[in-house]
N, C-alpha and C positions, 0 to 999 in steps of 0.2 A: 111465342116463340118464332111465329113465320116472318113477323116485325123485324126479332132480332137480326135475324136471317138476312134478311132484305138488306140490312145495314152491311151485313158481313161482304155479300158480295157485290151490293152501291148496283142496284136494280129490281124492279117490282119482283115478287115472288108469288104461287097459288100453287094452293092444293092442287091438285093434280086429278081431274075429272076425265071419266071414262063418254063412250057416245051416249050415255044414257043422261048425263051431267053432272051423274052422283060422284062424292070426293072416293076416291082411290083410297080404302080401309082393310085393315090385316087385323082383327080382332084375335090373339096369342092367350087370352083369358085374363091373365092379368098386366097387360101393359095391350094397349091400342098403338099403333102404327097407321101413320097416314101421309100421303105421300104427296112432295110438293115438286116445284120444280121453278124455272124462272119462267116469268107470263111470256116471256119474248120466244123461249122455247117450246111453249105449251102451245101459242098461237102459231111458230112458222114450223115447227119439228126442227131446225137447225142444229145439227149438233153440233154446231162451234157455239151455240147458246145454252147450252144444254149445260147445269148446275151438278158437278159429279157430288154429292152428299146423299146421304141414305136417306130413308121415311123419317119424319119426325116420331118418336117414341112416349108416347102418353102414359106412364101407369096409373092401372086403378087406386093405386093406395095413396094417391093425392101428392107423392114427390115430384119432386120438379119434369119437366121435361127434358130431353134431350135429344141431338141428331146422330143418327146410326152412319157410320162409314159406309165404306164399295167393296173392301175389303175382303169382305166374309157375306155370308149370306143374311139376309135380319136375324133369321130364326136362331143363325149361330151366335151373333152379337148379342140376342138378349138373352142365350142360353148362360154368356159368358156375364152379362150384366145380374142376371139371377143368383150365380154361384159368388158373383163379388159381394153380393148381398144376404149370402149363408140360406139360399132358398133351394 
């Protein structure tokens, strides 16, 4: 998914890591969210290099990963995703 996003944004992307070097992950039980952004933004924190996409969502049921938007909180997007799947 990250490689696909790199093509879409036409620049290198990377998972967002905290000061401890660990990838920022949010485990919501049935889906795991991975924070990411452009490498340039992560290195410089220049807001003009930031990609306005939400995290990558990886369902635990093996269905395809997808990228969340930014209009809602991630948990709200996942609630809508669950609803669309009848969960």
